[in-house]
C-alpha positions as CSV (number, residue, x, y, z in Angstrom):
1,M,49.4,82.9,122.6
2,E,52.9,81.9,121.4
3,Q,54.1,82.3,125.0
4,A,51.4,80.0,126.3
5,L,52.1,77.3,123.7
6,T,55.8,77.5,124.2
7,G,55.2,77.1,127.9
8,W,53.4,73.8,127.2
9,L,56.3,72.7,125.1
10,Q,58.8,73.6,127.8
11,L,56.7,71.6,130.4
12,A,56.8,68.6,128.1
13,R,60.5,68.9,127.8
14,S,61.4,69.6,131.4
15,R,58.8,67.4,133.2
16,P,57.7,64.7,130.7
17,H,56.0,62.5,133.3
18,L,53.8,65.4,134.5
19,Y,53.0,66.3,130.9
20,V,51.9,62.7,130.2
21,F,49.9,62.7,133.4
22,M,48.0,65.8,132.2
23,F,46.5,63.7,129.4
24,A,45.7,60.6,131.5
25,P,42.1,59.6,132.0
26,P,40.4,61.6,134.8
27,S,40.0,60.3,138.3
28,P,36.6,58.7,139.3
29,N,35.6,62.1,140.8
30,P,36.8,64.6,138.2
31,D,34.7,67.7,139.1
32,A,37.6,69.8,140.3
33,L,39.8,68.7,137.4
34,I,37.0,69.5,134.9
35,A,36.5,73.0,136.5
36,A,40.2,73.8,136.3
37,A,40.4,72.5,132.7
38,N,37.4,74.6,131.7
39,E,39.0,77.7,133.2
40,A,42.3,77.1,131.4
41,Q,40.4,76.5,128.2
42,D,38.5,79.8,128.5
43,E,41.8,81.7,129.1
44,F,43.4,80.0,126.1
45,L,40.4,80.7,123.8
46,A,40.6,84.3,124.8
47,L,44.3,84.3,123.8
48,V,43.5,82.7,120.5
49,S,40.7,85.0,119.8
50,D,42.8,88.1,120.5
51,S,45.8,86.8,118.5
52,T,44.1,85.6,115.4
53,Q,41.5,86.8,112.9
54,T,39.5,83.6,113.1
55,D,35.7,83.3,113.3
56,D,36.1,80.0,115.1
57,P,38.7,80.3,117.9
58,L,37.6,76.9,119.4
59,R,38.8,75.0,116.3
60,V,42.0,77.1,115.9
61,A,42.7,76.5,119.6
62,A,42.2,72.8,119.2
63,L,44.5,72.8,116.2
64,L,47.2,74.7,118.0
65,L,47.1,72.5,121.1
66,A,47.2,69.4,118.9
67,T,50.2,70.8,117.0
68,T,52.0,71.6,120.3
69,H,51.2,68.1,121.6
70,G,52.5,66.6,118.4
71,V,55.7,68.6,118.5
72,A,56.2,67.5,122.2
73,G,55.7,63.9,121.3
74,L,58.0,64.0,118.3
75,E,60.7,65.6,120.4
76,Q,60.3,63.1,123.2
77,A,60.6,60.3,120.7
78,G,63.7,61.8,119.1
79,Q,61.9,62.2,115.8
80,L,62.1,66.0,115.5
81,G,65.2,67.9,114.8
82,T,67.2,69.9,112.3
83,T,68.8,66.9,110.7
84,K,65.5,65.3,109.7
85,W,63.2,68.2,109.3
86,G,65.5,71.2,109.0
87,M,64.0,73.0,112.0
88,T,63.6,72.6,115.8
89,G,60.4,72.0,117.6
90,A,60.3,75.6,118.7
91,E,60.7,76.7,115.0
92,L,58.0,74.4,113.9
93,L,55.6,75.6,116.6
94,G,56.4,79.2,115.6
95,L,55.7,78.4,112.0
96,A,52.3,77.0,112.9
97,I,51.4,79.9,115.1
98,G,52.5,82.4,112.4
99,R,50.4,80.7,109.7
100,L,47.3,80.6,111.9
101,A,47.7,84.0,113.4
102,S,47.8,85.8,110.0
């Protein structure tokens, strides 16, 4: 699970335009996009379910993705760093994962 979320964060850092495009409104004929997104969601839900002791992996997955997206956005805006918050984006993400996985 941590590896998957870190991968998202790396994508946001290395290819910010692609990352933003991933959250753009779908095309007029989004069937293939929806199918791919559903498949990716199922895989991520399985990771969350296997990595946590939650009874509600859908909500935990949503919280983790929102956290990762927030970290990426703060990094891109230059608002996240050790000077201001005392930790890097990767450390913040690790903290969130650790708290939710226990």
